[in-house]
C-alpha positions as CSV (number, residue, x, y, z in Angstrom):
1,M,-15.5,2.4,-7.4
2,L,-15.1,2.2,-11.2
3,N,-17.2,-0.3,-13.2
4,H,-16.6,-1.9,-16.5
5,K,-18.1,1.0,-18.4
6,M,-15.6,3.4,-17.0
7,I,-12.8,0.9,-18.0
8,L,-13.8,1.5,-21.6
9,K,-13.9,5.3,-21.3
10,C,-10.5,5.8,-23.0
11,A,-11.3,3.5,-25.8
12,T,-14.6,5.4,-26.4
13,A,-12.9,8.7,-26.5
14,V,-10.4,7.5,-29.1
15,L,-13.1,6.1,-31.3
16,L,-15.1,9.3,-31.2
17,V,-12.1,11.3,-32.1
18,A,-11.5,9.0,-35.1
19,V,-15.2,9.4,-36.1
20,F,-14.8,13.2,-36.0
21,A,-11.7,12.9,-38.1
22,V,-13.5,10.8,-40.7
23,A,-16.3,13.3,-40.9
24,V,-13.9,16.2,-41.5
25,L,-12.1,14.2,-44.2
26,L,-15.4,13.4,-46.0
27,S,-16.4,17.0,-45.9
28,S,-13.2,18.0,-47.5
29,C,-13.8,15.6,-50.4
30,V,-17.4,16.6,-51.2
31,P,-18.3,19.7,-53.2
32,N,-19.3,22.7,-51.0
33,G,-18.0,20.8,-48.0
34,T,-21.2,18.8,-47.5
35,P,-20.9,15.0,-47.4
36,D,-23.6,12.7,-48.5
37,D,-26.5,13.2,-46.1
38,A,-27.0,9.5,-45.4
39,I,-23.3,8.9,-44.6
40,F,-23.0,12.0,-42.4
41,E,-26.2,11.1,-40.5
42,K,-24.8,7.7,-39.8
43,L,-21.5,9.1,-38.6
44,I,-22.8,11.6,-36.1
45,N,-25.5,9.3,-34.7
46,I,-23.2,6.6,-33.5
47,S,-24.2,6.1,-29.9
48,R,-21.9,5.5,-26.9
49,E,-23.3,2.0,-26.5
50,E,-22.6,1.1,-30.1
51,S,-19.1,2.4,-29.9
52,T,-18.1,0.4,-26.9
53,V,-19.7,-3.0,-27.6
54,E,-16.5,-4.5,-28.7
55,N,-13.2,-3.9,-27.0
56,D,-10.1,-6.0,-27.3
57,D,-8.9,-4.9,-23.9
58,V,-11.8,-6.7,-22.2
59,V,-11.6,-10.5,-21.9
60,A,-15.3,-11.1,-21.5
61,S,-18.4,-9.0,-20.5
62,G,-21.9,-10.0,-19.4
63,D,-24.9,-8.6,-17.6
64,Y,-23.4,-9.1,-14.2
65,L,-19.6,-9.4,-14.6
66,T,-16.8,-8.1,-16.7
67,I,-13.5,-10.0,-16.9
68,A,-11.1,-7.1,-17.4
69,E,-7.9,-9.1,-17.8
70,V,-6.0,-12.3,-16.9
71,V,-2.4,-11.8,-15.7
72,S,0.0,-14.7,-15.6
73,I,1.8,-15.0,-12.2
74,T,3.6,-18.2,-13.1
75,P,3.1,-20.4,-16.1
76,M,0.5,-22.4,-14.3
77,N,-1.0,-19.7,-12.1
78,V,-3.1,-16.7,-13.3
79,A,-4.7,-13.7,-11.6
80,V,-8.2,-13.1,-13.0
81,Y,-9.6,-9.7,-12.3
82,G,-12.7,-7.8,-13.2
83,T,-15.6,-5.8,-12.0
84,L,-19.3,-6.2,-11.2
85,T,-21.8,-4.3,-13.3
86,D,-24.3,-1.8,-11.8
87,K,-26.9,-4.5,-12.2
88,A,-24.8,-6.9,-10.2
89,V,-24.3,-4.4,-7.4
90,E,-28.0,-3.7,-7.3
91,A,-28.7,-7.5,-7.1
92,G,-26.4,-7.8,-4.1
93,V,-23.7,-9.9,-5.8
94,D,-20.9,-10.4,-3.2
95,S,-18.6,-13.0,-4.7
96,V,-17.6,-14.6,-8.0
97,R,-17.1,-18.3,-8.7
98,I,-14.7,-19.4,-11.5
99,S,-14.9,-23.0,-12.7
100,G,-13.5,-25.1,-15.5
101,G,-11.5,-28.1,-16.4
102,V,-12.0,-31.2,-14.4
103,N,-13.9,-30.5,-11.1
104,Y,-12.0,-27.1,-10.7
105,S,-13.9,-24.4,-8.9
106,V,-12.9,-21.5,-6.7
107,T,-15.2,-18.8,-5.2
108,Q,-13.9,-15.6,-3.7
109,K,-15.6,-12.5,-2.2
110,C,-15.5,-9.2,-4.0
111,I,-14.0,-6.0,-2.6
112,G,-16.6,-3.3,-3.4
113,D,-17.3,-3.9,-7.1
114,Y,-14.1,-5.6,-8.1
115,F,-12.7,-9.1,-7.7
116,V,-9.2,-10.7,-8.1
117,I,-9.1,-14.5,-8.1
118,S,-6.1,-16.8,-8.4
119,V,-6.7,-19.6,-10.9
120,H,-4.5,-22.7,-11.4
121,L,-4.2,-24.0,-14.9
122,Q,-4.3,-27.8,-15.2
123,N,-2.3,-28.1,-18.4
124,P,0.0,-25.9,-20.6
125,S,-2.6,-24.9,-23.1
126,R,-5.3,-22.3,-23.5
127,S,-7.9,-23.3,-21.0
128,T,-11.6,-22.5,-21.0
129,F,-13.3,-21.3,-17.8
130,S,-16.5,-19.7,-16.8
131,A,-17.3,-17.0,-14.2
132,T,-20.6,-16.8,-12.2
133,A,-21.9,-14.0,-10.1
134,M,-22.9,-15.2,-6.6
135,K,-25.0,-13.8,-3.8
136,G,-24.2,-16.0,-0.8
137,E,-24.6,-19.5,-2.1
138,D,-27.0,-18.5,-4.9
139,E,-26.0,-18.1,-8.5
140,I,-27.1,-14.8,-10.2
141,G,-27.5,-14.8,-13.9
142,E,-25.7,-16.9,-16.6
143,M,-22.2,-18.2,-16.6
144,L,-19.7,-15.9,-18.4
145,P,-17.3,-18.0,-20.5
146,F,-13.7,-16.9,-21.1
147,S,-10.4,-18.4,-21.9
148,I,-6.9,-18.2,-20.3
149,P,-3.8,-18.5,-22.3
150,Y,-0.7,-20.4,-21.0
151,D,2.4,-18.3,-20.7
152,S,5.6,-20.3,-20.4
153,T,7.6,-17.1,-19.9
154,A,5.8,-16.0,-16.7
155,E,7.8,-16.0,-13.5
156,D,8.0,-14.3,-10.2
157,R,9.7,-10.9,-10.0
158,L,13.4,-11.0,-9.4
159,D,13.4,-8.0,-7.0
160,G,11.4,-9.9,-4.3
161,K,8.3,-7.8,-4.9
162,S,6.1,-10.6,-6.4
163,V,2.5,-10.2,-5.5
164,S,0.1,-13.2,-4.8
165,V,-3.6,-13.4,-4.7
166,G,-5.0,-14.4,-1.4
167,R,-8.4,-15.0,0.1
168,D,-11.4,-12.7,-0.7
169,S,-9.7,-10.8,-3.6
170,R,-6.8,-9.6,-1.3
171,L,-3.3,-9.1,-2.6
172,Y,-0.1,-9.6,-0.6
173,F,3.7,-9.8,-1.2
174,S,4.5,-13.5,-1.8
175,S,7.6,-13.5,0.3
176,Y,5.6,-13.0,3.5
177,L,4.1,-16.5,3.2
178,D,7.5,-18.0,3.8
179,D,8.0,-15.8,6.9
180,Y,4.6,-16.7,8.2
181,L,5.4,-20.4,7.8
182,G,8.7,-20.0,9.6
183,K,11.0,-20.5,6.6
184,E,12.8,-17.2,7.1
185,L,13.6,-17.3,10.8
186,Y,16.8,-15.9,12.3
187,T,19.1,-18.3,14.2
188,A,19.6,-17.9,17.9
189,S,23.0,-16.3,17.3
190,Q,21.5,-13.8,14.8
191,V,18.8,-12.8,17.3
192,K,21.5,-12.4,20.0
193,A,23.6,-10.2,17.6
194,I,20.5,-7.9,16.9
195,K,20.0,-7.4,20.6
196,A,23.7,-6.7,21.1
197,T,23.6,-4.1,18.3
198,V,20.8,-2.2,19.9
199,I,22.4,-2.4,23.3
200,S,25.6,-1.0,21.8
201,R,23.8,1.9,20.1
202,Y,22.0,2.7,23.3
203,Q,25.2,2.8,25.3
204,A,27.0,5.0,22.7
205,Y,24.0,7.4,22.7
206,E,23.9,7.4,26.5
207,T,27.6,8.3,26.6
208,R,27.2,11.0,24.1
209,A,24.2,12.5,26.0
210,D,26.5,13.0,29.0
211,G,23.8,13.1,31.6
212,S,21.1,14.9,29.5
213,E,17.6,13.4,29.2
214,F,17.4,11.2,26.0
215,G,15.5,8.4,24.4
216,L,16.1,5.7,21.8
217,I,12.8,4.8,20.2
218,Y,12.1,1.8,17.9
219,V,8.8,1.7,16.1
220,F,8.1,-1.7,14.4
221,I,5.5,-1.9,11.7
222,P,4.6,-5.5,10.6
223,D,3.3,-6.5,7.2
224,V,-0.5,-6.9,7.1
225,T,-0.2,-10.7,6.8
226,T,1.7,-10.8,10.2
227,V,-1.3,-9.4,12.1
228,Y,-4.0,-10.6,9.7
229,P,-3.0,-14.0,8.2
230,E,-6.6,-14.4,7.1
231,I,-5.4,-12.9,3.8
232,F,-3.6,-16.2,3.0
233,T,-5.7,-18.9,1.4
234,Q,-7.0,-21.4,3.8
235,E,-4.7,-24.1,2.4
236,D,-1.6,-22.0,3.0
237,A,-2.8,-20.7,6.5
238,E,-3.3,-24.3,7.7
239,K,0.4,-25.1,7.2
240,K,1.4,-22.7,10.0
241,S,2.6,-24.2,13.4
242,E,0.8,-22.2,16.1
243,S,3.9,-22.3,18.4
244,L,6.3,-20.9,15.8
245,L,7.4,-17.3,16.0
246,T,7.8,-15.2,12.8
247,R,11.0,-13.4,12.1
248,Y,9.2,-10.1,12.9
249,E,8.3,-11.4,16.3
250,Q,11.9,-12.6,16.9
251,V,13.3,-9.1,16.3
252,V,10.6,-7.2,18.3
253,N,11.1,-9.5,21.3
254,A,14.9,-9.0,21.1
255,V,14.8,-5.2,20.9
256,S,12.1,-5.1,23.6
257,S,14.5,-6.7,26.0
258,T,16.9,-3.8,25.8
259,K,16.6,-0.2,27.3
260,A,15.2,1.1,24.0
261,F,11.6,2.2,24.1
262,V,9.6,0.0,21.6
263,V,6.3,0.7,19.9
264,D,4.9,-2.4,18.1
265,Y,2.2,-1.5,15.6
266,A,1.0,-5.2,15.8
267,D,-0.2,-4.5,19.3
268,I,-2.1,-1.5,18.2
269,V,-3.8,-3.3,15.3
270,K,-4.7,-6.4,17.3
271,E,-6.3,-4.2,19.9
272,G,-8.4,-2.6,17.2
273,L,-9.3,-5.9,15.6
274,D,-10.4,-7.2,19.0
275,K,-12.8,-4.3,19.2
276,G,-14.3,-5.2,15.9
277,D,-12.4,-2.8,13.6
278,P,-11.9,-3.9,10.0
279,I,-8.3,-4.5,8.9
280,S,-8.7,-1.7,6.3
281,K,-8.7,0.8,9.1
282,Y,-5.1,0.0,9.7
283,Y,-3.7,-1.1,6.3
284,R,-4.7,-0.1,2.8
285,L,-6.4,-2.8,0.8
286,T,-4.5,-2.3,-2.4
287,D,-1.2,-1.0,-1.0
288,S,1.4,-2.4,1.4
289,H,1.5,0.7,3.6
290,I,-0.4,1.5,6.8
291,T,-3.2,4.0,6.8
292,E,-3.1,7.6,8.0
293,Y,-5.2,6.5,11.0
294,G,-2.6,4.0,11.9
295,S,0.1,6.6,11.6
296,L,-1.8,8.8,14.0
297,L,-2.0,6.0,16.6
298,I,1.7,5.4,16.4
299,Y,2.3,9.1,16.7
300,E,0.3,9.2,19.9
301,K,2.3,6.3,21.4
302,I,5.6,8.0,20.6
303,M,4.6,11.4,21.8
304,Q,3.3,10.0,25.1
305,F,6.8,8.7,25.8
306,V,8.4,12.0,24.6
307,A,6.1,14.1,26.7
308,E,7.1,12.2,29.8
309,K,10.7,13.0,29.1
310,D,10.2,16.7,28.1
311,L,7.4,18.6,29.8
312,D,7.5,21.3,27.1
313,V,6.1,18.9,24.5
314,I,2.3,19.1,23.9
315,P,1.4,16.3,21.4
316,H,-1.4,16.7,18.9
317,T,-4.4,14.4,19.3
318,I,-6.6,12.7,16.7
319,D,-9.4,15.2,17.6
320,E,-7.2,17.9,16.0
321,F,-7.5,16.3,12.6
322,V,-10.5,16.2,10.2
323,P,-11.0,12.8,8.6
324,K,-11.8,13.0,4.9
325,T,-12.7,10.0,2.6
326,V,-11.2,10.1,-0.8
327,H,-11.1,7.7,-3.8
328,A,-7.6,6.4,-4.4
329,Q,-6.0,4.5,-7.3
330,G,-4.8,1.0,-6.6
331,G,-1.5,1.0,-4.7
332,D,1.8,-0.9,-5.0
333,Y,0.2,-4.4,-4.9
334,V,-1.9,-3.5,-7.9
335,R,0.9,-1.9,-9.9
336,L,3.5,-4.6,-9.1
337,R,1.1,-7.3,-10.1
338,G,0.5,-5.6,-13.4
339,L,-3.2,-4.9,-12.8
340,D,-5.1,-1.8,-13.6
341,P,-4.9,0.8,-10.7
342,M,-8.0,2.6,-12.1
343,T,-10.1,-0.6,-11.9
344,I,-8.8,-2.0,-8.6
345,S,-9.1,1.1,-6.5
346,E,-10.2,1.9,-3.0
347,E,-11.7,4.4,-0.6
348,I,-9.2,5.7,1.9
349,T,-9.4,8.2,4.8
350,I,-6.9,11.0,5.0
351,Y,-6.6,13.3,8.0
352,E,-6.2,17.0,7.5
353,P,-5.0,19.1,10.5
354,K,-7.3,21.8,11.9
355,F,-4.2,23.7,13.1
356,E,-1.8,25.7,11.0
357,Q,1.2,23.5,10.2
358,Q,4.8,24.7,10.9
359,A,6.3,25.9,7.7
360,G,9.3,23.5,7.9
361,A,7.1,20.4,8.4
362,A,4.5,21.5,5.9
363,K,7.0,21.6,3.0
364,L,7.8,17.9,3.3
365,R,6.2,16.0,0.4
366,M,4.5,12.7,0.8
367,Y,2.3,11.9,-2.2
368,N,2.7,11.4,-5.9
369,D,-0.4,13.0,-7.3
370,P,-3.4,13.1,-4.9
371,D,-5.3,15.4,-7.3
372,N,-5.6,12.3,-9.6
373,G,-6.2,9.8,-6.8
374,D,-2.6,8.6,-6.4
375,Y,-1.7,8.4,-2.7
376,T,1.5,6.5,-3.1
377,L,4.0,7.5,-0.4
378,F,7.1,9.1,-1.7
379,T,9.5,12.1,-1.4
380,T,11.7,13.8,-4.0
381,I,15.3,14.8,-4.2
382,D,14.7,17.8,-6.5
383,S,11.8,19.9,-8.0
384,T,11.0,17.5,-10.7
385,D,8.8,15.3,-8.6
386,I,10.4,12.2,-10.0
387,Y,9.4,9.1,-8.0
388,T,12.4,8.1,-5.9
389,G,10.9,5.9,-3.2
390,G,11.7,8.4,-0.4
391,A,15.3,9.1,-1.0
392,E,15.7,12.6,0.4
393,R,17.5,13.6,3.6
394,S,16.0,16.7,5.2
395,L,16.4,19.0,8.1
396,V,13.2,20.6,9.5
397,T,13.4,23.5,11.9
398,T,10.4,25.2,13.6
399,D,12.5,27.7,15.7
400,R,10.9,26.7,19.0
401,T,14.0,26.2,21.1
402,P,12.3,24.7,24.3
403,L,11.1,21.7,22.2
404,P,13.3,18.6,21.6
405,N,15.7,17.9,18.7
406,V,15.2,14.6,17.0
407,L,17.0,12.2,14.6
408,I,14.7,10.0,12.5
409,Y,15.6,6.9,10.6
410,R,12.8,5.5,8.5
411,D,11.4,3.7,5.4
412,E,8.3,4.6,3.4
413,N,6.0,3.8,6.3
414,G,7.8,6.5,8.3
415,I,7.2,9.3,5.8
416,L,3.9,10.5,7.2
417,L,5.1,9.8,10.7
418,S,8.2,11.9,10.1
419,K,6.1,14.9,9.1
420,M,3.9,14.6,12.2
421,I,6.9,14.2,14.5
422,A,8.7,17.2,12.9
423,E,5.5,19.3,13.5
424,S,5.9,18.7,17.2
425,M,9.6,19.3,17.6
426,D,12.1,22.2,17.4
427,Q,14.6,20.6,15.0
428,T,14.3,17.2,13.2
429,L,16.9,15.6,11.0
430,L,15.3,13.0,8.6
431,A,17.7,10.4,7.2
432,R,17.2,9.2,3.7
433,C,14.6,6.5,3.5
434,G,16.2,3.1,3.9
435,D,19.3,4.5,5.7
436,Y,19.5,2.9,9.1
437,F,23.1,3.6,10.1
438,I,22.6,5.6,13.4
439,S,25.2,8.3,13.4
440,M,26.5,9.5,16.7
441,T,28.1,12.3,14.8
442,D,24.6,13.5,13.7
443,A,23.5,13.1,17.3
444,N,26.2,15.5,18.3
445,T,25.9,17.9,15.4
446,Y,22.1,18.4,15.6
447,R,21.9,18.8,19.4
448,D,20.2,21.7,21.1
449,K,23.2,24.1,21.4
450,V,21.2,26.9,23.0
451,E,20.2,24.7,25.9
452,G,23.7,23.2,26.1
453,K,22.7,19.7,25.2
454,A,25.5,17.2,24.5
455,A,23.4,15.2,22.1
456,T,20.1,15.3,20.3
457,D,17.2,14.6,22.6
458,F,15.6,11.6,20.8
459,I,16.6,9.1,18.1
460,M,13.6,7.4,16.5
461,V,13.9,4.4,14.2
462,F,10.8,3.4,12.1
463,V,11.3,-0.2,10.8
464,S,8.7,-1.9,8.6
465,E,8.9,-5.7,8.4
466,S,10.4,-5.5,5.0
467,S,13.2,-3.3,6.3
468,I,14.3,-5.6,9.1
469,P,17.3,-7.1,7.2
470,T,18.5,-3.6,6.3
471,A,17.9,-2.0,9.7
472,F,19.8,-4.8,11.5
473,A,22.5,-5.6,9.0
474,S,25.9,-6.3,10.3
475,E,28.0,-3.1,10.5
């Protein structure tokens, strides 16, 4: 994890370049190119510590804590984030308390060596607060004072991607709190329409298959807050009625009552949590997407069903992948909240195959810039590597005729899964991310002509919770 010293690295580099430039300028102004000895000695002996004592980018810095920045979420709500110093880590600091105003105090746990805390302002003016390093219930070191300006222009994002600060320095998309509290539920008629849509698709596919073995597979991937509401603050979590379903649960229940085969990632995660696994094994801490480990578990569930339908299929297992821990920049939560992805970063586990990948599947791109720690899922539509949010439509062939042909509809959580599925198939058509119109024309066009199939063998639909309105929109 990066500490506050590393945050100042860029500023240090700029200052040292400026120092060098001044030295060159002085040497050009003094006869024989030699500046006054005292001035020159002073320039070249500026230490790193002296050059980084003051930095306007840092709100406040002490022996145990650095307040890196305060970011206004709304005019009266601010996200305060920063890092622990090496001294704090060595002392076992595990949380930070922020207090100020009249009887205002909030304590949140750190994640690694950083913290993000939501602070509510009590009046529209610059407010003074203090941060204290904590080890359990004990205060460590002195209070670190800092001020928070009031920003009357701050507001939630208009694109629905507003990010809130939850419990224990966790971030989440604000919209999921309303869903958790039952404010975004579908009506009974809407649920009935979703079920009818899936039944209609299955029947059309069955007719097109004309007696051939086939399978319509839906994979549902909930937001982390749906399976782990502990991310919400205790005050928000207590508002939930235990008997109330979420919109996600409504849709999964509806589709599960059809003939489509359903994989619910919520069941996979809950099983792992019951065994004592941390939630970070299934969802990234700083990003809204699932982990590669989670993708592998979903892959196993899908391929178990596929192998029962087609005996030629031999699925890969987790044992055929080598886990590797890498340091990743902060993901979409961090970037959308306007925080520093270099400060709020995380350790993630990626899985590298031991086997040689099929050329067609290996060419599919998934990441922005892993060499620099950016593991944001994406694909490109050309060779420029411009971030497009997974917009491309691809056909992957491995020239293994006995294996099945597949159509895949997906969003960003399905990008890695798409690659893994394509690796195990003969021919895989990947719809553009976010395109959920299941085309029976594609089912006919991309069938296995050599084996005389009337339709493609499997249609797979990967639906993240955020994509439910798109995936089941009225057609």
